[in-house]
Every structure is written in structure tokens, then in C-alpha cells.
ZAMISE-649824 format. One line per 8 residues: number of its first residue (from 1); for each residue x, y, z of N, C-alpha, C. Coordinates in steps of 0.001 Angstrom, whole numbers. Atoms other than C-alpha are relative to their C-alpha. Example, Ala and Ser with C-alpha at 12.3 -4.5 7.8 and 13.67 -1.06 7.14 Angstrom:
1> 890,-1190,0,12300,-4500,7800,900,1200,0  -820,-1190,-60,13670,-1060,7140,-770,1090,730
END
This chain:
1> -1449,109,-2,-7573,19709,7178,577,1059,-940  -683,-1006,807,-5245,22401,5865,823,-678,-1103  -858,583,1049,-3247,21866,2634,1392,-316,546  -1357,395,-373,114,20142,3000,965,747,-917  -993,-744,779,3123,22204,1877,486,-856,-1176  -401,673,1235,4116,21303,-1691,1337,-713,133  -1321,631,-122,7669,20460,-606,-108,-1440,475  145,1368,-506,6412,17341,1196,-491,-937,-1098
9> 441,791,1160,4614,16111,-1932,1191,-268,-922  -1176,153,862,7779,16724,-3956,1019,-945,617  -945,902,-664,9962,14990,-1365,-457,-1447,-58  531,1369,89,7668,11945,-1416,278,-607,-1368  -321,473,1344,8315,11698,-5150,1508,-153,-164  -1462,29,153,12045,12501,-5027,642,-1152,761  -601,1027,-861,12746,9999,-2249,-16,-1381,-662  88,1305,637,11844,7133,-4568,1318,-416,-655
17> -1320,312,556,15368,7349,-6024,1107,67,1054  -986,-163,-1072,17090,7747,-2648,480,-1350,527  -523,1226,-625,19271,5190,-889,596,271,1383  -546,-390,-1290,20380,7099,2240,-1128,-10,1029  1095,167,-948,18124,5903,5043,-151,1202,925  144,-1119,-929,18924,8795,7380,-644,1204,-679  621,-1099,731,18023,11376,4737,-1473,-250,-255  1395,374,235,14828,9513,3901,-814,219,1274
25> 733,-93,-1263,13808,9360,7557,-158,1432,491  115,-1405,-402,14532,13032,8230,-1125,666,-783  1067,-579,827,12304,14054,5303,-1354,-603,359  1232,693,-377,9687,11456,6350,-570,622,1274  458,-584,-1262,9494,12828,9896,-518,1420,-205  433,-1360,294,9241,16382,8596,-1382,-8,-659  1298,101,685,6347,15352,6334,-1105,-418,968  1010,456,-964,4504,13506,9122,-382,1134,945
33> 297,-1150,-866,4810,16543,11380,-897,1007,-713  793,-964,769,3421,18780,8633,-1432,-490,-187  1351,562,173,480,16446,8023,-776,93,1311  644,-111,-1314,-277,16349,11746,-381,1451,296  263,-1416,-251,-5,20135,12018,-1091,552,-913  1076,-407,908,-2414,20417,9072,-1365,-436,528  1254,388,-628,-5035,18819,11322,-395,-1449,-170  330,1413,219,-4865,15143,10418,37,-778,1314
41> -35,908,-1147,-5707,12488,12993,925,-1173,-339  -917,1120,178,-3696,9293,13421,-301,-872,-1204  364,849,1138,-5629,7204,10896,242,709,-1324  -216,-774,1221,-5463,9974,8305,1489,106,-305  -1449,-48,199,-1721,10355,8824,491,-1336,-543  -485,1325,389,-1150,6613,8515,-362,-378,-1428  429,379,1348,-3057,6354,5241,243,1095,-1041  -251,-1107,926,-1921,9642,3684,964,-462,-1100
49> -883,427,1096,-298,9150,227,1470,354,225  -1395,-366,-272,2842,11006,1320,618,-1002,971  -507,942,-1004,3249,8738,4354,199,-1376,-615  -132,1326,621,2639,5593,2331,1158,-54,-990  -1124,-32,935,5136,6645,-332,1330,-83,752  -1219,62,-806,7813,7274,2313,149,-1370,655  -68,1292,-690,6958,4092,4241,413,-1112,-957  -368,991,1003,7227,2043,1062,1493,78,-308
57> -1431,-160,290,10680,3503,354,851,-471,1167  -740,468,-1178,11865,2894,3919,33,-1530,7  60,1469,29,10709,-723,3638,907,-560,-1100  -842,440,1107,12476,-1059,293,1481,83,355  -1407,-177,-365,15787,346,1545,391,-978,1109  -269,918,-1106,15525,-1815,4681,-113,-1470,-422  138,1368,478,14738,-4890,2585,-1157,-760,625  1146,645,-645,11429,-5585,4326,-1313,530,-564
65> 1145,-616,659,8840,-4462,1827,-1217,-925,48  1210,798,-138,5443,-5817,2872,-1240,696,-519  1139,-721,538,3149,-3102,1547,-322,-586,-1361  386,580,1285,1190,-4650,-1316,326,940,-1143  -382,-789,1162,2242,-3514,-4746,-1122,955,-405  1117,-867,390,-1240,-2147,-5496,-98,1227,904  94,-1116,-944,-1307,7,-2345,1180,958,-174  -1173,-849,201,2247,1274,-2933,-127,801,-1288
73> 156,-698,1282,1537,2125,-6559,-1088,1065,96  1060,-984,-185,-1662,3907,-5519,538,1228,734  -585,-1121,-741,268,6039,-3014,899,835,-911  -877,-724,919,2888,6931,-5621,-829,737,-1049  889,-637,974,127,7660,-8139,-707,1210,576  669,-1132,-658,-1698,9899,-5667,946,1193,150  -981,-1079,-126,1479,11898,-5026,227,660,-1357  -250,-551,1337,2133,12289,-8754,-1221,765,-519
81> 1219,-707,414,-1500,13239,-9438,-64,1377,641  34,-1280,-709,-1304,15957,-6803,1013,973,-616  -1026,-859,571,1954,17303,-8227,-364,438,-1416  386,-325,1376,630,17176,-11799,-1150,997,-63  1105,-965,-58,-2405,19233,-10733,493,1360,475  -554,-1270,-433,-85,22005,-9660,333,42,1478  -357,99,-1402,168,20974,-6036,-510,1106,883  471,-1127,-793,-1798,23963,-4798,-1366,-260,609
89> 1326,281,-524,-5136,22355,-4060,93,-737,1328  53,712,-1266,-6104,21038,-667,-251,-1468,-267  216,1447,97,-5885,17273,-309,-516,-457,1345  628,389,-1266,-8207,15844,2335,259,-1446,355  -328,1379,-350,-6480,12494,2706,782,-16,1274
END
């Protein structure tokens, strides 16, 4: 799998303070497309930290948050870890 553009990692972190569902979803779709174009299959896309971070935020804004706290925190942690490492390394998730 090819590296995911740094902007999608940053957007996954920035969106955590967002409240505009349409803006969240536009960025989410853009990120999913980028992950798919990087060579990820369906299961990899669904479990990618960027996707989980966005999905958790969508659920929160919609008031239907079912993702377990541990899994959501892990996704957010994975995004932050990637960004803290400089965001230039390939992530094979």
C-alpha cells in the first residue's frame, strides 16, 4: 500500500473539533478515496485509523456513537502517533 497523503491524517485530527456534518463527510469521503487509491482493500479501509477517527466523529455529531471507547481512542492515538512521527512514513494499516 502506498503512503496516505499527510492532509488526510491532519484532517482526521482536526475534524475532532468539528460540528458541521457536511464538512466532516466531504473530508471523510476524500480520505476514503485516497486510502482506496493507495491500494487498500475493503477490510483495510474499514479498519484504517483515519476512517475510524472520522467514523467516530460522524457518530458523535449524529448522536449515535456505538464505537467502543477503546477502539475510538486507539484510532485517535494512531492518527496522532503518525502525525508526531512527521507523517512522512508509510502506514500499512
